[in-house]
PDB file of N, CA, C and O in Angstrom:
ATOM      1  N   MET A   1     -16.133 -19.051 -16.803  1.00  0.00           N
ATOM      2  CA  MET A   1     -15.326 -18.760 -15.636  1.00  0.00           C
ATOM      3  C   MET A   1     -16.234 -18.173 -14.558  1.00  0.00           C
ATOM      4  O   MET A   1     -17.010 -17.252 -14.812  1.00  0.00           O
ATOM      5  N   THR A   2     -16.122 -18.714 -13.373  1.00  0.00           N
ATOM      6  CA  THR A   2     -16.925 -18.199 -12.272  1.00  0.00           C
ATOM      7  C   THR A   2     -16.023 -17.573 -11.213  1.00  0.00           C
ATOM      8  O   THR A   2     -14.861 -17.948 -11.058  1.00  0.00           O
ATOM      9  N   GLU A   3     -16.578 -16.626 -10.502  1.00  0.00           N
ATOM     10  CA  GLU A   3     -15.850 -15.964  -9.426  1.00  0.00           C
ATOM     11  C   GLU A   3     -15.416 -16.969  -8.364  1.00  0.00           C
ATOM     12  O   GLU A   3     -14.307 -16.884  -7.838  1.00  0.00           O
ATOM     13  N   GLU A   4     -16.283 -17.905  -8.057  1.00  0.00           N
ATOM     14  CA  GLU A   4     -15.966 -18.906  -7.043  1.00  0.00           C
ATOM     15  C   GLU A   4     -14.766 -19.753  -7.458  1.00  0.00           C
ATOM     16  O   GLU A   4     -13.927 -20.102  -6.627  1.00  0.00           O
ATOM     17  N   ARG A   5     -14.691 -20.074  -8.728  1.00  0.00           N
ATOM     18  CA  ARG A   5     -13.599 -20.910  -9.216  1.00  0.00           C
ATOM     19  C   ARG A   5     -12.245 -20.202  -9.112  1.00  0.00           C
ATOM     20  O   ARG A   5     -11.223 -20.845  -8.875  1.00  0.00           O
ATOM     21  N   PHE A   6     -12.241 -18.887  -9.287  1.00  0.00           N
ATOM     22  CA  PHE A   6     -11.003 -18.120  -9.281  1.00  0.00           C
ATOM     23  C   PHE A   6     -10.831 -17.256  -8.032  1.00  0.00           C
ATOM     24  O   PHE A   6      -9.985 -16.362  -8.011  1.00  0.00           O
ATOM     25  N   ALA A   7     -11.619 -17.514  -7.002  1.00  0.00           N
ATOM     26  CA  ALA A   7     -11.597 -16.672  -5.802  1.00  0.00           C
ATOM     27  C   ALA A   7     -10.210 -16.571  -5.174  1.00  0.00           C
ATOM     28  O   ALA A   7      -9.792 -15.484  -4.776  1.00  0.00           O
ATOM     29  N   GLU A   8      -9.507 -17.668  -5.082  1.00  0.00           N
ATOM     30  CA  GLU A   8      -8.180 -17.640  -4.466  1.00  0.00           C
ATOM     31  C   GLU A   8      -7.218 -16.781  -5.297  1.00  0.00           C
ATOM     32  O   GLU A   8      -6.446 -15.999  -4.741  1.00  0.00           O
ATOM     33  N   THR A   9      -7.263 -16.923  -6.596  1.00  0.00           N
ATOM     34  CA  THR A   9      -6.404 -16.130  -7.478  1.00  0.00           C
ATOM     35  C   THR A   9      -6.782 -14.654  -7.414  1.00  0.00           C
ATOM     36  O   THR A   9      -5.908 -13.791  -7.349  1.00  0.00           O
ATOM     37  N   LEU A  10      -8.079 -14.363  -7.431  1.00  0.00           N
ATOM     38  CA  LEU A  10      -8.533 -12.973  -7.345  1.00  0.00           C
ATOM     39  C   LEU A  10      -8.108 -12.345  -6.024  1.00  0.00           C
ATOM     40  O   LEU A  10      -7.705 -11.182  -5.991  1.00  0.00           O
ATOM     41  N   PHE A  11      -8.195 -13.101  -4.944  1.00  0.00           N
ATOM     42  CA  PHE A  11      -7.751 -12.606  -3.644  1.00  0.00           C
ATOM     43  C   PHE A  11      -6.261 -12.256  -3.704  1.00  0.00           C
ATOM     44  O   PHE A  11      -5.847 -11.211  -3.202  1.00  0.00           O
ATOM     45  N   GLY A  12      -5.468 -13.121  -4.312  1.00  0.00           N
ATOM     46  CA  GLY A  12      -4.036 -12.867  -4.456  1.00  0.00           C
ATOM     47  C   GLY A  12      -3.760 -11.621  -5.281  1.00  0.00           C
ATOM     48  O   GLY A  12      -2.886 -10.827  -4.932  1.00  0.00           O
ATOM     49  N   PHE A  13      -4.502 -11.442  -6.381  1.00  0.00           N
ATOM     50  CA  PHE A  13      -4.342 -10.235  -7.200  1.00  0.00           C
ATOM     51  C   PHE A  13      -4.697  -8.987  -6.396  1.00  0.00           C
ATOM     52  O   PHE A  13      -4.013  -7.968  -6.490  1.00  0.00           O
ATOM     53  N   GLY A  14      -5.767  -9.069  -5.608  1.00  0.00           N
ATOM     54  CA  GLY A  14      -6.163  -7.929  -4.775  1.00  0.00           C
ATOM     55  C   GLY A  14      -5.099  -7.582  -3.751  1.00  0.00           C
ATOM     56  O   GLY A  14      -4.834  -6.408  -3.489  1.00  0.00           O
ATOM     57  N   CYS A  15      -4.490  -8.611  -3.173  1.00  0.00           N
ATOM     58  CA  CYS A  15      -3.394  -8.377  -2.218  1.00  0.00           C
ATOM     59  C   CYS A  15      -2.201  -7.733  -2.925  1.00  0.00           C
ATOM     60  O   CYS A  15      -1.541  -6.858  -2.365  1.00  0.00           O
ATOM     61  N   TYR A  16      -1.932  -8.164  -4.141  1.00  0.00           N
ATOM     62  CA  TYR A  16      -0.833  -7.578  -4.907  1.00  0.00           C
ATOM     63  C   TYR A  16      -1.106  -6.098  -5.192  1.00  0.00           C
ATOM     64  O   TYR A  16      -0.232  -5.257  -4.981  1.00  0.00           O
ATOM     65  N   VAL A  17      -2.297  -5.779  -5.665  1.00  0.00           N
ATOM     66  CA  VAL A  17      -2.653  -4.378  -5.927  1.00  0.00           C
ATOM     67  C   VAL A  17      -2.517  -3.564  -4.647  1.00  0.00           C
ATOM     68  O   VAL A  17      -1.964  -2.464  -4.666  1.00  0.00           O
ATOM     69  N   GLY A  18      -3.013  -4.092  -3.548  1.00  0.00           N
ATOM     70  CA  GLY A  18      -2.912  -3.389  -2.268  1.00  0.00           C
ATOM     71  C   GLY A  18      -1.472  -3.183  -1.832  1.00  0.00           C
ATOM     72  O   GLY A  18      -1.120  -2.115  -1.333  1.00  0.00           O
ATOM     73  N   GLU A  19      -0.648  -4.183  -2.013  1.00  0.00           N
ATOM     74  CA  GLU A  19       0.754  -4.066  -1.593  1.00  0.00           C
ATOM     75  C   GLU A  19       1.502  -3.048  -2.453  1.00  0.00           C
ATOM     76  O   GLU A  19       2.355  -2.320  -1.946  1.00  0.00           O
ATOM     77  N   VAL A  20       1.193  -2.991  -3.732  1.00  0.00           N
ATOM     78  CA  VAL A  20       1.801  -1.961  -4.586  1.00  0.00           C
ATOM     79  C   VAL A  20       1.380  -0.579  -4.095  1.00  0.00           C
ATOM     80  O   VAL A  20       2.203   0.334  -4.026  1.00  0.00           O
ATOM     81  N   MET A  21       0.112  -0.426  -3.757  1.00  0.00           N
ATOM     82  CA  MET A  21      -0.377   0.854  -3.233  1.00  0.00           C
ATOM     83  C   MET A  21       0.354   1.219  -1.938  1.00  0.00           C
ATOM     84  O   MET A  21       0.773   2.363  -1.766  1.00  0.00           O
ATOM     85  N   VAL A  22       0.505   0.269  -1.041  1.00  0.00           N
ATOM     86  CA  VAL A  22       1.193   0.498   0.230  1.00  0.00           C
ATOM     87  C   VAL A  22       2.629   0.947  -0.014  1.00  0.00           C
ATOM     88  O   VAL A  22       3.081   1.932   0.570  1.00  0.00           O
ATOM     89  N   ARG A  23       3.333   0.241  -0.860  1.00  0.00           N
ATOM     90  CA  ARG A  23       4.750   0.551  -1.093  1.00  0.00           C
ATOM     91  C   ARG A  23       4.955   1.859  -1.833  1.00  0.00           C
ATOM     92  O   ARG A  23       5.950   2.547  -1.606  1.00  0.00           O
ATOM     93  N   GLN A  24       4.035   2.212  -2.712  1.00  0.00           N
ATOM     94  CA  GLN A  24       4.197   3.444  -3.490  1.00  0.00           C
ATOM     95  C   GLN A  24       3.768   4.697  -2.743  1.00  0.00           C
ATOM     96  O   GLN A  24       4.204   5.798  -3.079  1.00  0.00           O
ATOM     97  N   THR A  25       2.916   4.541  -1.730  1.00  0.00           N
ATOM     98  CA  THR A  25       2.376   5.720  -1.046  1.00  0.00           C
ATOM     99  C   THR A  25       2.782   5.825   0.421  1.00  0.00           C
ATOM    100  O   THR A  25       2.499   6.832   1.071  1.00  0.00           O
ATOM    101  N   GLY A  26       3.434   4.808   0.940  1.00  0.00           N
ATOM    102  CA  GLY A  26       3.736   4.810   2.372  1.00  0.00           C
ATOM    103  C   GLY A  26       2.521   4.456   3.209  1.00  0.00           C
ATOM    104  O   GLY A  26       2.464   4.778   4.396  1.00  0.00           O
ATOM    105  N   GLY A  27       1.547   3.795   2.595  1.00  0.00           N
ATOM    106  CA  GLY A  27       0.341   3.385   3.304  1.00  0.00           C
ATOM    107  C   GLY A  27       0.587   2.148   4.143  1.00  0.00           C
ATOM    108  O   GLY A  27       1.728   1.739   4.360  1.00  0.00           O
ATOM    109  N   SER A  28      -0.507   1.555   4.613  1.00  0.00           N
ATOM    110  CA  SER A  28      -0.393   0.347   5.423  1.00  0.00           C
ATOM    111  C   SER A  28      -1.681  -0.466   5.311  1.00  0.00           C
ATOM    112  O   SER A  28      -2.749   0.060   4.999  1.00  0.00           O
ATOM    113  N   TRP A  29      -1.546  -1.756   5.574  1.00  0.00           N
ATOM    114  CA  TRP A  29      -2.712  -2.623   5.642  1.00  0.00           C
ATOM    115  C   TRP A  29      -3.387  -2.394   6.980  1.00  0.00           C
ATOM    116  O   TRP A  29      -2.716  -2.151   7.984  1.00  0.00           O
ATOM    117  N   THR A  30      -4.709  -2.471   7.003  1.00  0.00           N
ATOM    118  CA  THR A  30      -5.461  -2.266   8.230  1.00  0.00           C
ATOM    119  C   THR A  30      -6.724  -3.120   8.199  1.00  0.00           C
ATOM    120  O   THR A  30      -7.123  -3.629   7.151  1.00  0.00           O
ATOM    121  N   SER A  31      -7.329  -3.264   9.339  1.00  0.00           N
ATOM    122  CA  SER A  31      -8.591  -4.000   9.447  1.00  0.00           C
ATOM    123  C   SER A  31      -9.755  -3.074   9.103  1.00  0.00           C
ATOM    124  O   SER A  31      -9.699  -1.868   9.342  1.00  0.00           O
ATOM    125  N   SER A  32     -10.786  -3.646   8.551  1.00  0.00           N
ATOM    126  CA  SER A  32     -11.982  -2.847   8.249  1.00  0.00           C
ATOM    127  C   SER A  32     -12.832  -2.612   9.496  1.00  0.00           C
ATOM    128  O   SER A  32     -13.732  -1.772   9.481  1.00  0.00           O
ATOM    129  N   ALA A  33     -12.556  -3.344  10.568  1.00  0.00           N
ATOM    130  CA  ALA A  33     -13.347  -3.213  11.799  1.00  0.00           C
ATOM    131  C   ALA A  33     -13.325  -1.786  12.320  1.00  0.00           C
ATOM    132  O   ALA A  33     -12.262  -1.188  12.489  1.00  0.00           O
ATOM    133  N   GLY A  34     -14.500  -1.254  12.569  1.00  0.00           N
ATOM    134  CA  GLY A  34     -14.620   0.087  13.122  1.00  0.00           C
ATOM    135  C   GLY A  34     -14.432   1.208  12.115  1.00  0.00           C
ATOM    136  O   GLY A  34     -14.366   2.375  12.500  1.00  0.00           O
ATOM    137  N   THR A  35     -14.345   0.876  10.830  1.00  0.00           N
ATOM    138  CA  THR A  35     -14.174   1.905   9.806  1.00  0.00           C
ATOM    139  C   THR A  35     -15.492   2.158   9.080  1.00  0.00           C
ATOM    140  O   THR A  35     -16.452   1.399   9.215  1.00  0.00           O
ATOM    141  N   ALA A  36     -15.516   3.233   8.313  1.00  0.00           N
ATOM    142  CA  ALA A  36     -16.704   3.554   7.524  1.00  0.00           C
ATOM    143  C   ALA A  36     -16.981   2.498   6.452  1.00  0.00           C
ATOM    144  O   ALA A  36     -18.113   2.378   5.984  1.00  0.00           O
ATOM    145  N   LEU A  37     -15.977   1.745   6.067  1.00  0.00           N
ATOM    146  CA  LEU A  37     -16.141   0.717   5.036  1.00  0.00           C
ATOM    147  C   LEU A  37     -16.470  -0.661   5.602  1.00  0.00           C
ATOM    148  O   LEU A  37     -16.652  -1.611   4.841  1.00  0.00           O
ATOM    149  N   GLU A  38     -16.548  -0.779   6.899  1.00  0.00           N
ATOM    150  CA  GLU A  38     -16.754  -2.096   7.522  1.00  0.00           C
ATOM    151  C   GLU A  38     -17.968  -2.828   6.940  1.00  0.00           C
ATOM    152  O   GLU A  38     -17.894  -4.026   6.667  1.00  0.00           O
ATOM    153  N   ALA A  39     -19.053  -2.136   6.755  1.00  0.00           N
ATOM    154  CA  ALA A  39     -20.279  -2.772   6.257  1.00  0.00           C
ATOM    155  C   ALA A  39     -20.197  -3.120   4.775  1.00  0.00           C
ATOM    156  O   ALA A  39     -20.948  -3.968   4.292  1.00  0.00           O
ATOM    157  N   TYR A  40     -19.289  -2.470   4.055  1.00  0.00           N
ATOM    158  CA  TYR A  40     -19.209  -2.653   2.607  1.00  0.00           C
ATOM    159  C   TYR A  40     -18.036  -3.514   2.161  1.00  0.00           C
ATOM    160  O   TYR A  40     -18.030  -4.025   1.041  1.00  0.00           O
ATOM    161  N   ALA A  41     -17.053  -3.677   3.021  1.00  0.00           N
ATOM    162  CA  ALA A  41     -15.845  -4.421   2.642  1.00  0.00           C
ATOM    163  C   ALA A  41     -16.150  -5.908   2.552  1.00  0.00           C
ATOM    164  O   ALA A  41     -16.675  -6.502   3.493  1.00  0.00           O
ATOM    165  N   SER A  42     -15.819  -6.499   1.419  1.00  0.00           N
ATOM    166  CA  SER A  42     -16.045  -7.929   1.248  1.00  0.00           C
ATOM    167  C   SER A  42     -15.061  -8.758   2.056  1.00  0.00           C
ATOM    168  O   SER A  42     -15.330  -9.910   2.400  1.00  0.00           O
ATOM    169  N   PHE A  43     -13.922  -8.159   2.352  1.00  0.00           N
ATOM    170  CA  PHE A  43     -12.868  -8.809   3.124  1.00  0.00           C
ATOM    171  C   PHE A  43     -12.459  -7.858   4.247  1.00  0.00           C
ATOM    172  O   PHE A  43     -12.585  -6.643   4.095  1.00  0.00           O
ATOM    173  N   PRO A  44     -11.974  -8.382   5.363  1.00  0.00           N
ATOM    174  CA  PRO A  44     -11.642  -7.508   6.497  1.00  0.00           C
ATOM    175  C   PRO A  44     -10.322  -6.753   6.339  1.00  0.00           C
ATOM    176  O   PRO A  44      -9.875  -6.100   7.283  1.00  0.00           O
ATOM    177  N   LEU A  45      -9.695  -6.829   5.176  1.00  0.00           N
ATOM    178  CA  LEU A  45      -8.421  -6.138   4.953  1.00  0.00           C
ATOM    179  C   LEU A  45      -8.613  -4.940   4.042  1.00  0.00           C
ATOM    180  O   LEU A  45      -9.166  -5.058   2.949  1.00  0.00           O
ATOM    181  N   LEU A  46      -8.154  -3.793   4.500  1.00  0.00           N
ATOM    182  CA  LEU A  46      -8.186  -2.572   3.709  1.00  0.00           C
ATOM    183  C   LEU A  46      -6.782  -1.999   3.662  1.00  0.00           C
ATOM    184  O   LEU A  46      -5.900  -2.416   4.413  1.00  0.00           O
ATOM    185  N   VAL A  47      -6.588  -1.037   2.770  1.00  0.00           N
ATOM    186  CA  VAL A  47      -5.328  -0.311   2.715  1.00  0.00           C
ATOM    187  C   VAL A  47      -5.615   1.113   3.163  1.00  0.00           C
ATOM    188  O   VAL A  47      -6.518   1.773   2.649  1.00  0.00           O
ATOM    189  N   SER A  48      -4.835   1.574   4.125  1.00  0.00           N
ATOM    190  CA  SER A  48      -4.917   2.945   4.610  1.00  0.00           C
ATOM    191  C   SER A  48      -3.860   3.754   3.872  1.00  0.00           C
ATOM    192  O   SER A  48      -2.666   3.466   3.956  1.00  0.00           O
ATOM    193  N   LEU A  49      -4.318   4.773   3.147  1.00  0.00           N
ATOM    194  CA  LEU A  49      -3.421   5.605   2.357  1.00  0.00           C
ATOM    195  C   LEU A  49      -3.379   7.014   2.929  1.00  0.00           C
ATOM    196  O   LEU A  49      -4.398   7.532   3.386  1.00  0.00           O
ATOM    197  N   PRO A  50      -2.197   7.639   2.905  1.00  0.00           N
ATOM    198  CA  PRO A  50      -2.120   9.008   3.400  1.00  0.00           C
ATOM    199  C   PRO A  50      -2.887   9.954   2.483  1.00  0.00           C
ATOM    200  O   PRO A  50      -2.910   9.724   1.274  1.00  0.00           O
ATOM    201  N   PRO A  51      -3.509  11.000   2.998  1.00  0.00           N
ATOM    202  CA  PRO A  51      -3.503  11.359   4.408  1.00  0.00           C
ATOM    203  C   PRO A  51      -4.523  10.573   5.229  1.00  0.00           C
ATOM    204  O   PRO A  51      -4.180  10.107   6.316  1.00  0.00           O
ATOM    205  N   ASP A  52      -5.758  10.405   4.760  1.00  0.00           N
ATOM    206  CA  ASP A  52      -6.773   9.668   5.508  1.00  0.00           C
ATOM    207  C   ASP A  52      -7.734   8.935   4.585  1.00  0.00           C
ATOM    208  O   ASP A  52      -8.949   9.073   4.722  1.00  0.00           O
ATOM    209  N   ASN A  53      -7.213   8.170   3.664  1.00  0.00           N
ATOM    210  CA  ASN A  53      -8.060   7.443   2.713  1.00  0.00           C
ATOM    211  C   ASN A  53      -8.007   5.950   2.998  1.00  0.00           C
ATOM    212  O   ASN A  53      -6.947   5.396   3.289  1.00  0.00           O
ATOM    213  N   LEU A  54      -9.155   5.316   2.912  1.00  0.00           N
ATOM    214  CA  LEU A  54      -9.227   3.862   3.010  1.00  0.00           C
ATOM    215  C   LEU A  54      -9.562   3.301   1.642  1.00  0.00           C
ATOM    216  O   LEU A  54     -10.365   3.870   0.903  1.00  0.00           O
ATOM    217  N   SER A  55      -8.946   2.191   1.317  1.00  0.00           N
ATOM    218  CA  SER A  55      -9.115   1.573   0.017  1.00  0.00           C
ATOM    219  C   SER A  55      -9.364   0.082   0.194  1.00  0.00           C
ATOM    220  O   SER A  55      -8.858  -0.539   1.128  1.00  0.00           O
ATOM    221  N   ASN A  56     -10.149  -0.482  -0.716  1.00  0.00           N
ATOM    222  CA  ASN A  56     -10.485  -1.904  -0.665  1.00  0.00           C
ATOM    223  C   ASN A  56     -10.011  -2.587  -1.959  1.00  0.00           C
ATOM    224  O   ASN A  56     -10.836  -2.948  -2.798  1.00  0.00           O
ATOM    225  N   PRO A  57      -8.697  -2.766  -2.126  1.00  0.00           N
ATOM    226  CA  PRO A  57      -8.200  -3.335  -3.380  1.00  0.00           C
ATOM    227  C   PRO A  57      -8.634  -4.782  -3.632  1.00  0.00           C
ATOM    228  O   PRO A  57      -8.815  -5.177  -4.783  1.00  0.00           O
ATOM    229  N   ILE A  58      -8.800  -5.557  -2.592  1.00  0.00           N
ATOM    230  CA  ILE A  58      -9.231  -6.946  -2.786  1.00  0.00           C
ATOM    231  C   ILE A  58     -10.659  -6.964  -3.330  1.00  0.00           C
ATOM    232  O   ILE A  58     -10.957  -7.667  -4.296  1.00  0.00           O
ATOM    233  N   GLY A  59     -11.524  -6.195  -2.708  1.00  0.00           N
ATOM    234  CA  GLY A  59     -12.900  -6.098  -3.187  1.00  0.00           C
ATOM    235  C   GLY A  59     -12.983  -5.544  -4.595  1.00  0.00           C
ATOM    236  O   GLY A  59     -13.821  -5.967  -5.391  1.00  0.00           O
ATOM    237  N   LYS A  60     -12.106  -4.590  -4.901  1.00  0.00           N
ATOM    238  CA  LYS A  60     -12.106  -3.979  -6.233  1.00  0.00           C
ATOM    239  C   LYS A  60     -11.725  -5.003  -7.311  1.00  0.00           C
ATOM    240  O   LYS A  60     -12.306  -4.994  -8.397  1.00  0.00           O
ATOM    241  N   VAL A  61     -10.776  -5.866  -7.030  1.00  0.00           N
ATOM    242  CA  VAL A  61     -10.389  -6.890  -8.003  1.00  0.00           C
ATOM    243  C   VAL A  61     -11.560  -7.838  -8.270  1.00  0.00           C
ATOM    244  O   VAL A  61     -11.802  -8.209  -9.418  1.00  0.00           O
ATOM    245  N   PHE A  62     -12.278  -8.227  -7.237  1.00  0.00           N
ATOM    246  CA  PHE A  62     -13.451  -9.083  -7.430  1.00  0.00           C
ATOM    247  C   PHE A  62     -14.506  -8.359  -8.266  1.00  0.00           C
ATOM    248  O   PHE A  62     -15.122  -8.947  -9.155  1.00  0.00           O
ATOM    249  N   LYS A  63     -14.704  -7.078  -7.968  1.00  0.00           N
ATOM    250  CA  LYS A  63     -15.676  -6.282  -8.705  1.00  0.00           C
ATOM    251  C   LYS A  63     -15.268  -6.146 -10.171  1.00  0.00           C
ATOM    252  O   LYS A  63     -16.115  -6.232 -11.061  1.00  0.00           O
ATOM    253  N   ALA A  64     -13.982  -5.936 -10.425  1.00  0.00           N
ATOM    254  CA  ALA A  64     -13.488  -5.829 -11.796  1.00  0.00           C
ATOM    255  C   ALA A  64     -13.680  -7.151 -12.544  1.00  0.00           C
ATOM    256  O   ALA A  64     -13.971  -7.149 -13.740  1.00  0.00           O
ATOM    257  N   PHE A  65     -13.522  -8.260 -11.856  1.00  0.00           N
ATOM    258  CA  PHE A  65     -13.755  -9.567 -12.484  1.00  0.00           C
ATOM    259  C   PHE A  65     -15.206  -9.681 -12.930  1.00  0.00           C
ATOM    260  O   PHE A  65     -15.492 -10.169 -14.023  1.00  0.00           O
ATOM    261  N   ARG A  66     -16.119  -9.227 -12.077  1.00  0.00           N
ATOM    262  CA  ARG A  66     -17.552  -9.299 -12.394  1.00  0.00           C
ATOM    263  C   ARG A  66     -17.963  -8.313 -13.485  1.00  0.00           C
ATOM    264  O   ARG A  66     -18.760  -8.650 -14.360  1.00  0.00           O
ATOM    265  N   ASN A  67     -17.418  -7.091 -13.434  1.00  0.00           N
ATOM    266  CA  ASN A  67     -17.917  -6.008 -14.280  1.00  0.00           C
ATOM    267  C   ASN A  67     -17.002  -5.593 -15.426  1.00  0.00           C
ATOM    268  O   ASN A  67     -17.386  -4.758 -16.244  1.00  0.00           O
ATOM    269  N   GLY A  68     -15.820  -6.149 -15.500  1.00  0.00           N
ATOM    270  CA  GLY A  68     -14.913  -5.814 -16.594  1.00  0.00           C
ATOM    271  C   GLY A  68     -14.392  -4.384 -16.523  1.00  0.00           C
ATOM    272  O   GLY A  68     -14.144  -3.850 -15.442  1.00  0.00           O
ATOM    273  N   ASP A  69     -14.233  -3.781 -17.686  1.00  0.00           N
ATOM    274  CA  ASP A  69     -13.631  -2.442 -17.787  1.00  0.00           C
ATOM    275  C   ASP A  69     -14.391  -1.360 -17.029  1.00  0.00           C
ATOM    276  O   ASP A  69     -13.822  -0.313 -16.720  1.00  0.00           O
ATOM    277  N   ALA A  70     -15.636  -1.587 -16.732  1.00  0.00           N
ATOM    278  CA  ALA A  70     -16.411  -0.602 -15.968  1.00  0.00           C
ATOM    279  C   ALA A  70     -15.815  -0.388 -14.579  1.00  0.00           C
ATOM    280  O   ALA A  70     -16.045   0.654 -13.966  1.00  0.00           O
ATOM    281  N   ASP A  71     -15.065  -1.344 -14.082  1.00  0.00           N
ATOM    282  CA  ASP A  71     -14.400  -1.242 -12.785  1.00  0.00           C
ATOM    283  C   ASP A  71     -12.892  -1.434 -12.956  1.00  0.00           C
ATOM    284  O   ASP A  71     -12.300  -2.373 -12.423  1.00  0.00           O
ATOM    285  N   SER A  72     -12.307  -0.537 -13.698  1.00  0.00           N
ATOM    286  CA  SER A  72     -10.890  -0.603 -14.044  1.00  0.00           C
ATOM    287  C   SER A  72      -9.981  -0.539 -12.808  1.00  0.00           C
ATOM    288  O   SER A  72     -10.106   0.362 -11.979  1.00  0.00           O
ATOM    289  N   ILE A  73      -9.079  -1.496 -12.702  1.00  0.00           N
ATOM    290  CA  ILE A  73      -8.086  -1.497 -11.627  1.00  0.00           C
ATOM    291  C   ILE A  73      -7.109  -0.338 -11.828  1.00  0.00           C
ATOM    292  O   ILE A  73      -6.674   0.277 -10.855  1.00  0.00           O
ATOM    293  N   VAL A  74      -6.766  -0.037 -13.066  1.00  0.00           N
ATOM    294  CA  VAL A  74      -5.842   1.067 -13.358  1.00  0.00           C
ATOM    295  C   VAL A  74      -6.439   2.389 -12.874  1.00  0.00           C
ATOM    296  O   VAL A  74      -5.764   3.169 -12.202  1.00  0.00           O
ATOM    297  N   GLN A  75      -7.691   2.635 -13.214  1.00  0.00           N
ATOM    298  CA  GLN A  75      -8.350   3.881 -12.781  1.00  0.00           C
ATOM    299  C   GLN A  75      -8.470   3.926 -11.256  1.00  0.00           C
ATOM    300  O   GLN A  75      -8.244   4.970 -10.644  1.00  0.00           O
ATOM    301  N   PHE A  76      -8.819   2.814 -10.658  1.00  0.00           N
ATOM    302  CA  PHE A  76      -8.908   2.717  -9.198  1.00  0.00           C
ATOM    303  C   PHE A  76      -7.575   3.099  -8.558  1.00  0.00           C
ATOM    304  O   PHE A  76      -7.536   3.895  -7.620  1.00  0.00           O
ATOM    305  N   TYR A  77      -6.493   2.532  -9.064  1.00  0.00           N
ATOM    306  CA  TYR A  77      -5.155   2.825  -8.531  1.00  0.00           C
ATOM    307  C   TYR A  77      -4.837   4.308  -8.676  1.00  0.00           C
ATOM    308  O   TYR A  77      -4.364   4.940  -7.731  1.00  0.00           O
ATOM    309  N   ARG A  78      -5.092   4.858  -9.843  1.00  0.00           N
ATOM    310  CA  ARG A  78      -4.793   6.287 -10.077  1.00  0.00           C
ATOM    311  C   ARG A  78      -5.572   7.184  -9.125  1.00  0.00           C
ATOM    312  O   ARG A  78      -5.011   8.111  -8.542  1.00  0.00           O
ATOM    313  N   VAL A  79      -6.841   6.913  -8.971  1.00  0.00           N
ATOM    314  CA  VAL A  79      -7.675   7.738  -8.093  1.00  0.00           C
ATOM    315  C   VAL A  79      -7.227   7.603  -6.636  1.00  0.00           C
ATOM    316  O   VAL A  79      -7.082   8.604  -5.935  1.00  0.00           O
ATOM    317  N   MET A  80      -7.013   6.389  -6.191  1.00  0.00           N
ATOM    318  CA  MET A  80      -6.686   6.165  -4.786  1.00  0.00           C
ATOM    319  C   MET A  80      -5.296   6.647  -4.396  1.00  0.00           C
ATOM    320  O   MET A  80      -5.073   6.980  -3.233  1.00  0.00           O
ATOM    321  N   THR A  81      -4.363   6.692  -5.329  1.00  0.00           N
ATOM    322  CA  THR A  81      -2.991   7.074  -4.982  1.00  0.00           C
ATOM    323  C   THR A  81      -2.629   8.485  -5.429  1.00  0.00           C
ATOM    324  O   THR A  81      -1.463   8.874  -5.364  1.00  0.00           O
ATOM    325  N   SER A  82      -3.601   9.246  -5.876  1.00  0.00           N
ATOM    326  CA  SER A  82      -3.299  10.586  -6.392  1.00  0.00           C
ATOM    327  C   SER A  82      -3.224  11.670  -5.319  1.00  0.00           C
ATOM    328  O   SER A  82      -2.883  12.811  -5.630  1.00  0.00           O
ATOM    329  N   ALA A  83      -3.527  11.350  -4.093  1.00  0.00           N
ATOM    330  CA  ALA A  83      -3.551  12.369  -3.025  1.00  0.00           C
ATOM    331  C   ALA A  83      -2.210  12.996  -2.758  1.00  0.00           C
ATOM    332  O   ALA A  83      -2.095  13.861  -1.890  1.00  0.00           O
TER     333      ALA A  83
END
């Protein structure tokens, strides 16, 4: 299995993770342009979480695909939404 082969599915999973974060925290989708993550974001979509946290769920899903449990989506969600 290659990342390129599943890129569309991984993107969809990342959007799903981000949307769950938005709905559970009152956050919102935002552009990475002009943010501290702009240079690091693989995609121009980030999630802005209260009070002032930026999250890259789409990039995280791709990273988890590459690295497995070392980049747990569950742990990412817990850390990012614990504020």
